[in-house]
Every structure is written in structure tokens, then in C-alpha cells.
N, C-alpha and C positions, 0 to 999 in steps of 0.2 A: 662272564655271566651277563645275561640280558638285564638283570636287576642292577648291575653296576653302572650301566650306561644311561639309564633313563633320567638321571639328574645331573648330567655333565654338560651343561650348555656352553661353557666358555674355556675350560681348561683342557690341555692335551690328555689323552688317555692312552692306555697300552695299545689300542688299535689305530692310533693316529700314525701318519707317515713318519718315518724316522727323522726327517728334517724338522718336523714340528716339535718333536721332543728335544732335539739338539739345540734349538734356539733358546737363548736365555730370556726368560719372561721378566722383563724389566718392571712390568706392572705388579707382578707378584713380589719382586724384590722391594718395591715401594711399600706394599702392604706390610711386609716383614719389618722394614725399617720403621714404619709408623708405630707398629706394635711395640718394638723395642724402645722407641723414643718415649712412648707413654709410660712404659714401665720405669725407665730411668728417671723420668721427670718426678716420680714419687720420692726419690731419695732425698732431695733437699726439703721437700715437704715433710717427710718423715722426721726430719731433724728439728723442725720448728713448730709443728702443729701441736696444740695443747693436748695433753693426755686426758682421756675421759675416765670417768669413774669405773666403767666396765673394765678398762685396761688395768686399773689398780686391783680390782676384784680378782681377775683371772691371774694376774702376776702373783698376788699374795697367796691364792689357793695353790698355785704351782710351788711356791716357796714352802708352804706348809707341808706339801707332799715331800719335798726335798728334805725337810727337817724330820721326816719319819712319821708324820701324822696321817691318819686314815680319814679320807674325806667322808662326810656324812655321819661319821662316828665321833671324831675328835673336833670337827668344825663343820659349820653349815655350808653346803653348796647345793644348788639345784640344777647343775649341768652335769651331764655324764662326763667321766673322768679322763678319757684318753688324752685330751689336749694337755691336761695338767701333768700327766706322766711323761708326755713328750717333752714338755718345757722344763721339767724339774732337773734333769741331768745337767743342763747348761749353767745352773747356779754354781757348779764347781769352779767355773771360770770367774765368778764375781763374788766379792764379799759385800753383798747388798745390804747387810745389816750394820756394817761398820762405818760407812760414809755415804753422804748424799751423792757424791760423784760416782761411786761404784753402783749405787742403786739406779742412778740416771743412765749410766752406761748399759746396764742390763735392760732397762726399759727400751732404749734405742735398739739394742740387739734383738729384743723380742719383736719390735716392728720390722727390723731387717729380716728376721726369720719369716714373718708374714709375707714380706715382699718375695722372698724365695719361693714360698709355697704358692703364692699367687701366680708367679711365673710358671711354675709347674702346671697349675690349673689351666693357664693359657695354652700350654703345650698339649694337654689332654683335649682341650676344646678343639684345637687344630686337628688332632687325630680323629675325633668324632666327626668333624665336618668332612675330612678326607674320606673316612669310611663310608659315610652316607652319600657322598657325591664326588668331590675331587679336591685337589690342592687349593684351588681358589676359594672354595667354600670353607675349607679348613682355616685358611689364613684370615678370611673375613670373620669367621666365628671367633678366632682368637683376638682379632683387633677389636671387635665389638665388645668382647668380654672385658678387656682391660680398659676400655674407654667409657663404660657406663659410670656416671657419677656416683650412683649408690654403691656399686661394686668397688670403685676406687676408694670411697670414704671408709667403707667397712673392712675391706681386706687390707687396708693400711694399718689397722689396729691390732692390738694383742687380744685376740678373742678366738674361741674354739670354732666358730663358724668358718674361719679361713681354712683350717685343716679339714673340716667336714666337707667343704666345697670340693677340695681336691679328691677326697675319697669318693664323694658322690659322682663326680665326673669320671673318675677311674672306673667306678662300678658300672656306669652307663656304657663306657667304651667296651669293657669286657662283655657286658650283656649283648650289645649290638654285634660285637665280633662273634659271639657264640651263635646268635640267631643267623648270621650270614653263613657260618660254617655248617650249621645244621642242614642247610639246603644244598650243600655240595657233597658229592659222594666221597666215601673213604675219609671223612673228617670226624674228629672227636670234639664236639662242642661242649661236652659236660665240664671239662676243666675251665673253659672260658666262663660258662654260666656260674660255676662254683666260685671262681675268682671274683666275678661281678657281685655275687652275693656277699662274699667276704668284705669287699670294699663298701657296699651299702651298709652292712652291719657295723663296719668301722666308723662310717659317718654318723650312725646313730649313737655310737659310743663316744663321739665328740660332742654332739648336741642332740638331744632327744627330739628336736624339731624335725630331724631327718626322717622320723617315722612316717611323716606325711608323704614320703616318696613311695612307700610300699603299696597303698591302695591303687594308685594309678598304674604303677609298674606291673603289679600282679594282674590287674585287669587286662593290660595289654598282652601279657604273657598268656592269660586265659584265652583271649581271642586267637592268639597264635596256635594254642593247643587245639581249640575247637575246629580250626581251619585245616588241621593236619589230616583228617580222615584216616588213611592207611597208616600215617605216621603218628597217630594220636598217642599210642602207648609210649613211644620213645620221647615224644615231646612232653608228655606228662612227667616222665622220669626226669627230663632236663629241668622242668619247672620245680620239681621237688628238690633236685640237687641245688638249684639256685636258692630256694627257701632255706635249705640246710645251711648254705653258706652265709645267709643273712643272720641266722640264729647263732652261729658259732661264736662271733665276737662278744655278743651280749651274754651268752651262757657262761663263757669262760670268765668274763669280767665279774659277773655276779658271783660265780663260784669263788673267785679270789677274795671278794669282799666278805662272802659268807664265812670263809676260813678265818678272817680277821674279826668276826663277830659283827659285821656291818651289812649283812645280806638284806635284812628288812629295811634299814635306813637307806640303803642304795635304791631300793624300789620306791620307798615312801617319798624321798626328796626329789628324785628325778621324774617320777611318773605320777604318783598319787597326788602329790602337792601341786604340781603344775597343771594337772587335769582340772583342779578346782580354783585356779587363779581368778581373782575377783575383779581386778582392774581391767577395764575395756578401753581400747584405743586403737583407731585405724588412721591416725593422722599421717603416718608415714606412707600409706598407700598413695596419697595424693602427691607426695614428693617423688615417689618412684614413677608415677605416671607422667608427671611434669618433666622429669629429666630424661626419661627413656622412651617417650612416645614414638619417636621416629623408628627406633629399633622394634618396638612392639607392633607398629603398623606393618613393617617389613616382615616380621615374624608371622603375622596373620596371613600375609600373602604367601610366605614360604610354606606354612602349614597347609594352605589350600592347594598349592602346587603339588606338595608331597602326597596328599590324599587323592588328588585327581590322577596322578601318575600311578599310584598304587591301584586305583580302581581300574585303570586302563591296561595295566600290565598283566600279561599272561602268567609270568613267573613272579609271584609276589614276594617281596621282602618286607617283613613285619617290623623292621627296625624303626621306621618313622612312626608306625602305629603305636609301638610301645613308648616311644619318646613323647608322642602327643598325649597318650593316656597318663604318663607320668606328669606332664605339664598340667593336665587337667586336675589330677589328684592334688598336686601342690597348690594350685590356685584355689581349689575347694578348701584346702586346709587353712588358708588365710582367713576364710570365713568362720572357721571353727575356733582358731586361736583367739583368746580374749584380747590380747594386746600384741599386735603384729608390728614389730620394729623393723627398721630398714634391713638389718642382717637376715631377716626371715625371707627376704625376696632374692637372696643370692642364687639359690638353685633354680628358681623360676626364671630369673634373668639369664642364667647360663644357658638353659634350654632355648629361651627366646632368641638368644644371640645366634644359635645354630640355625634355627628356622629363618631368622632375618638374613643370614648369609645365603641360605637357599633362595629366599625371595629375591634378594638383590641380584644374585647370579642368574635367576630366571629372567629378570627384566633386561639385564645386559645381553643375555643370549638372544633376545628378540632383535637386536640391532645387527647390522652387517658385520661380518667377521673382522674386517680391517679396522672397524671403529671401536671394537669391544674393549681393547686395552685402554684407550684414552677415556672411553665412557666409564670404565671401572674406576679409574682414578678420579674423574670429575664427579662421579656419584658418591665416592667414599669421602672426599674432602669435606663437603658440608656436614656430614655426620660426625666429623671430628671437632667441629667448632665448639659445641657445647662442652664436651670433655675437656678441651684445652682451657676454655673460659672458667670452668669449675675448678680445675687445678690451680689456675692463677688466683682465683678468689679464695681458695683454701689456705693460701699463704697468710691471709689475714686472720686466720683462726688461731690466735695465740693468746695465752693467758699467763703472763709473767707472775701474777699474784699467786697462782696455783703452785708454780715452781718455788716461789719464795716461802710459801707456807710449808711445803714438804721439806725444804732445807731447814726451816726453823725447827721442825720436829726432830730431825736428825741431830741438830746442834744442841738440843735441850733434853734429849733422852739418851739412855744407854741401850745397847743392843738387847739387853734382857728386860728392859722396862716395858710393862704392858701399856698399850695405847688404845684408847677407845675412840672410835670414829663412826659416824653414821654412814654417809654416802659421799664424803668429800675425798676420801682416799689417803688421808694423811697418816693412817695407821699401817700403811703398806710396809712390809718387812720388819714389823715390830710384833712381839707376842700380843695376841688379843685376849682380853680378860674373860671372854664369855664365848659360848658356843657359836653365837652369831657374830662373825667378825665384821659384817656390814649390815646396815639397817636402812632401808628406804621405804617409801610409802607403800609400794606394792607388797612388800614382805610384811610390813607392819600390820596391815589389815588382815593378814592370815594368822596373826598371833592371838591366842586366847588371853584372858586376864591372868590365868595361871602362868602363862609363858612370860608375861610382862613382870609379874611379881618375882618370878624366878630370876629374871634378868637383874633386878635390883639386889636380890639376895646374893647372887653370884658376885656382884661388884663389891659387896661388903666383905666377902671372903677373900677376894683377890682385887683390891683397889687399884685402879689404873694409875700410872705415874703421870699420865696426861689424858685429858678428855677434850676432844675437839667437838664443841657443842654447836654443830651445824644446824640447819633447818629441820633435819629429820629426827634427831634424837629427842627433842622435847616432846614429840608426839607419843613417846612411850608412856606419858602420863605424869600427873602431878607428883606421885611418889618418887619417880626418878628425878624430876627437877628439884624437889626438896633435898634429895640425897646430894646432888651436885652442889647446890647453893650452901648447904650446911657444912660440907666437908672440903670444898674446893674454892679457890679464888682465881680471879682473872683480871688482867690489866687491859684486855682488848675486847672482852665479850665473846671471844671465840676459843682461845686456848685456856683451859682451866687446870691449875696445878694444886696438889694437896695442900691444905692448911697445916698448921702446926700439928705434930703427932698427937694422937689421942684416939679415944674411942670413936668409931664411925657412927654417925647418926642417920 
């Protein structure tokens, strides 16, 4: 196809002479080696970097699912549930509530699982780049993806955004594949578009933030439909099939929760509550720009090149247009989200990495052919300096005190003892005495006075065997603080144990 060749400036194509395809591309081997090296370098970091409160939250939620509890009904969560159901079966291999060592092993396993999922995401990024252009662009896209500091830091953790990124990239690949096949005779693109919709719907069921993919992606598909003229009906059908695929995972998930009596809590916690989140923060935007600006500059060039070639091409492929619209929709979504944390930028950076690969490929294609391999290597090496430095600096992100505190809880409580914790994570893999098993400032401002009163009343009915009085819990109010001081005692000002048995005050 003419559309296949318009963005292939440096890699051999099917139309190249046989001798060009038979030669081993040592420069491409170097790109692959660098990608694998960056992935392997995460393993020692995974073992030593401090565990974040988000990781405790998601691990505990998955453990609750493993214990048979229903999210949103039996305990509070405000993330869509597929990641928890994915992680829950692995608890069969670990007795996380019996010992600190078993709990720690599971947490390391969860990080290892994130590494495996991140590796698969890099593979799909390669497939997207190769579909849009060639192997070189695919390998560059994968290398950029695994090398962005924000992506490294967030995909190293136990969090649903990691699985959502894989589903998102898979959905994009299926969608682009379907758009390409629609322009070829005797092809059936509907299955690809439906599969793409299923993957995007699955991403939304891992984290509702993936909803921001839809406005841009559907806008791009709408432009593709309008440009069809004689093919408009078949393209409209394809777009409807894609939308159906998006809706299926969410509809089936809601139906499952509705059967368990949690249909409305599922909608309330995941969508209605998050829609009125009160805390506003965009500090992580600057971190993302500071650490990824070289790739973002190349992405701007790559997007410009893709649009120019699309405009000049007689046989137009709308894959880049849909990808650009998706990128625009995700970027606009950052302006809507009250508090945009670094993990929110994962899908944006993933698309940016693809366009950055196209941009760098274009620049290298301007050079003489015999110099392109060396130029590719020389241009890529400087872009790896910051990722390598960031990985090295990350080894200093240790918190032995956090490990010591978690060990202390396991040594001083039994598996059946309820533990109350705010946002420190020491209550992980212990029964929580109240609907809200975590409590931080963002959630606290969403609670009414009735919710806070109910919190204390519930503690009287099910008093914790241990209360970790971190910086968050006292913000529940004076009534809660009085309850703790009247009924619990502490030797260090952090861990509070019940006083002598008697009526709770």
C-alpha cells in the first residue's frame, strides 16, 4: 500500500532489495538491547525502593476481594475493579496475613507482576510503531516508553494504571489495525475495531481515568467516517461496533455488581464521587514536563510530519489522525481532572513516545543512507542519559522506618485483629474495622459530618486491636481524638493499643 511507505525513512520495507532485508541491522539490535537493559535495571530497584501508600491501598483492596468481600459494598474503593480481580487469585500463593515476610514477598511479587505488564506494554508500543511506520519506529517507541522517568516510577508500583496502560495500548493497536484493513479490499475490519473497543473498555474497568481516551478517539473515528463518502455507511457501522466493544466490559462488570447488590455503589464510588473531587493539584505536570521534554519535543515534530504526510497523501490512512485526536483528548482531560498525579500521564506519554519515534526517524531519514545507522545510535544515546540517571537516583528512595512499622504491626497483632490506619499503610492485610479502610485528606473533605460521626460509632461497635494514629486520622475531628485518648494508650505516640477492658467512652 502507498500508505505503508510514506513514513518509512530509514528501515527496510517489503519493497527493498533482498540484500537490504538479509543484512542484520546492528543498530536495531542496539535499540532492542537498550530497551531490555532498561527493563532489567528495574529489578534491583523494585526490591529496595520504598513502598508507597497507594501500593498498600491497592494490595489491601485485592486481598479483600480474595477474602470474598464485594468492593464498594463491603469496603470503600474509588477505582474500577478489574485490577483487584486480576491480583486477587495470586494470594493463594502467599499467606499474607500470617507473617510479615509472606506479606513482603507478595508485595514484591506484585511489583514483579507490574514489571511483566510493563514489558508487554513495550511490546505493544513496538507493534503500534511498526504498524504506523516500520521496525525502527517501533523499537524507538518501545525504548522511549520504558525510558521515561514518570513511566518508570509509576509502572514499577502496584497500581491499576499499569494494567490499564497495557489495555489502552492494546486497544489502540487493534483500532489502528482495523482502520488499515478497512482500506484494503476483501478485509474484515469489524473484528479488529470490536477488539479495540473491548480493550479500551477493559482499561476503563482498571481505572476510570481511561474514560478520557474516548472523546479524542471517537472524534478521530468521526473524521474517518465523514471522509468515507461512498464508504460512510460501512464506516459508521465499524464505529458503532467499536463503541459496542467499549461498552461491553463496563456493562458486564456493572451487571455483576448489581447481582451482588452493589450496582449503585459501583457507579457512585467510581464515577459520581470522583466527578466532584475537591482537591486541586497540578504539581506533577511540571515533573512530567521536566523529565520528558526531549521526547515531547520530538513528539511534536513527529505529529507535524504525520499530519503533513497525511495531507499530501492521495490514499489517506487515518491511524495517525485518530492517534493525534486521542492524544488531544487525553491532554484536555488533564485540565478537567482536579488533581492530576503522575500516573495520569501514562497514556499521554505512551502516545507521545510513538510520535517521538516518528519524529526522530524523520530527522535521521534526512541524512545520507550510509550515515543513518550511526546517526540513529548517536541520536538515541543522549536521550537515555536522563532515564539512566533517574534510575540511579531512585535507589536512594528507601524508607527502612516504613518497613519496621509494618513488621511491628504483624508482630503485635493476630490475623483476625482489626487494625485502623489512615494513610500510612500499616493496616494492610489486616481486617479493617470500618467501611473506609484508608483515610487521607482528599477523601476526608468528601465526608459529611454524619459520615464522620458514623465512623466513631462503628469503632465503638468494632474496636480496633491497634490504631495507627498518623497525620490523617486526627482530622476526623475532636470526637474521634477523644475516643482514641479515652480508650487507647501509646508508648510512642503512633501505635495505640486498647486500655484495660471496660465500656468504651
